[in-house]
C-alpha positions in Angstrom: 27.9 -10.4 -3.1 26.0 -7.5 -2.6 22.5 -7.1 -1.6 20.1 -5.8 -3.7 17.5 -3.2 -2.9 13.9 -4.1 -2.7 12.6 -1.8 -5.8 15.2 -4.5 -7.6 14.3 -7.5 -6.7 10.4 -6.3 -7.6 11.3 -5.1 -11.0 13.3 -8.5 -11.7 10.0 -10.4 -10.5 8.8 -8.4 -12.9 10.8 -8.8 -15.8 10.8 -12.8 -14.8 7.4 -13.1 -15.4 7.3 -10.9 -18.4 9.7 -13.1 -20.2 7.2 -16.0 -19.9 4.2 -13.9 -21.2 3.1 -13.5 -17.8 1.8 -10.0 -17.2 3.2 -8.2 -14.0 1.6 -5.0 -11.4 3.7 -4.1 -9.1 1.4 -3.6 -5.8 2.5 -1.1 -3.1 1.5 -0.1 0.1 1.0 3.7 0.9 3.4 3.7 4.0 7.2 3.8 3.5 8.9 0.6 3.3 12.5 -0.3 4.1 15.4 -0.6 0.6 16.0 -4.2 1.0 14.6 -7.7 1.8 15.4 -9.6 4.5 17.2 -13.1 3.5 14.2 -15.2 4.7 11.8 -12.7 2.7 14.2 -12.8 -0.7 14.1 -16.8 -0.7 10.8 -17.1 0.0 9.9 -14.9 -2.9 12.1 -16.1 -5.6 10.0 -20.1 -5.2 7.3 -18.5 -5.6 8.4 -17.3 -8.3 10.2 -20.6 -9.9 6.3 -22.0 -8.6 4.6 -19.4 -11.1 7.2 -20.0 -13.9 5.9 -23.3 -14.3 2.2 -23.1 -13.3 1.1 -20.3 -14.6 0.3 -19.3 -18.7 1.1 -17.1 -21.1 -1.0 -14.4 -21.3 -2.3 -14.2 -17.4 -1.6 -11.2 -14.6 0.1 -11.9 -11.3 0.0 -9.0 -8.9 3.2 -8.6 -6.8 2.4 -6.7 -3.8 4.6 -5.5 -0.9 2.6 -6.2 2.5 4.0 -5.2 6.3 3.5 -8.4 8.6 4.3 -7.8 12.2 7.0 -5.7 11.0 8.5 -7.3 8.7 8.5 -7.1 5.2 7.0 -9.5 2.8 5.9 -10.0 -1.1 3.5 -11.8 -1.9 2.5 -13.2 -5.2 -1.0 -13.7 -7.0 -2.2 -14.7 -9.8 -5.4 -14.0 -11.5 -7.1 -10.8 -12.3 -8.2 -9.1 -8.9 -8.5 -5.0 -9.3 -6.2 -3.8 -6.5 -7.4 -0.9 -6.5 -9.9 -2.7 -3.9 -7.4 -3.8 -1.9 -6.5 -0.5 -0.3 -2.9 -0.1 -2.4 -1.5 1.9 -4.8 0.0 0.1 -7.7 3.2 1.4 -8.9 
């Protein structure tokens, strides 16, 4: 078993969504991030991706946001056209 980096998880998520015709934006916070997601966060991300693939239509947009919550890193998927610049984070 080989652990996947956080960056690879994000890129894979964006690639899967793009393959379904869903535009994806990766939105990162300004502070440094760890190299990897913990197992619970990775499993949650994958469940959310599967859900979005079943519910979102081609042409929609999803923001893939990396956030810190009590020293843990979480990845949130938000459908819609919200402007990430309004959230105070930078887009990668």
